N, C-alpha and C positions, 0 to 999 in steps of 0.2 A: 504494500500500500504506500503510495506516494502522495503526500499532502503539499499542495502549493501554498506555502505560508504567506507569500506576498499577496496572493489573491485573497486569502482568508483575512489578512490584515486590512486590505483595501475594502472588502465588504464590511468588516467591522467598523472601520473609520467612517465610511459613508453612512452606515446605519446609525451610528452614534450622532453624527452631525445632523442628519435628517430628523432624528427623534428629538434632539434638543431644540432644533429650529421649530418643529411643529408644536411641541409643548409650549415653547416660548410665545409663539404666535397666538395660540389658543388662550394662554394666560393674559397676553396683552389685550385680546378681545374681551375677556371677562372683566379686566380692570376698566377698560373703556366703557363697557356696558354699565358698570356700577357708577362710573363718573356721570354718565348720561342720566342715570336714574336719580342721582343726587341733584343734578342740575334741574331736572324736571320737578323734583320735590321742592327745590328752592324757588322755582318759577311759580309753582302753585301757591306758595306761601306769600307771594307778592314781591320777591326780589327779582332782579334781572339775571339773565344767563341762558336764555333760550338758544342763542347761537352756539354757545359752547356745548350745551346738552345735545343739540342736533348733530354737531360735529363729532362729539364723542360717540354717539350712537351709530353714526355712519361709519366711523372708523372701526367700531366693534363689528359691524356687519361685514365690512371688507375683510377684517381678520378672519372671521368665521368662514367667509366665502373662499378665502385662500386655503384654509384648512381643509374644506370640503374638496377643493380642486386638487390639493396635494394627495389626499387619501384616494380620490378617484383615479388620479394618475398612477398611484402605486398599485391599485387593483388592476388597472388596465395593463400595466407592465407584467404583473403576475400572470394574468389570463392570456395575454398575447404570446 
């Protein structure tokens, strides 16, 4: 049995980077969504901040869409 250690290391490295990037992107989306909710609550109580709340919510949706795209691409790579 011959193991190609360079290929194994390469797969490990790419998997590690992809996992950290995807988890970081999802976390960024959750943080942005919570900031959007805080801005919406502050706006409902009479203070300003609707622009920031909308921007945070939009950023969160973009992060989640990128996560879905990355997972979908990974499934496509596995199936193809």
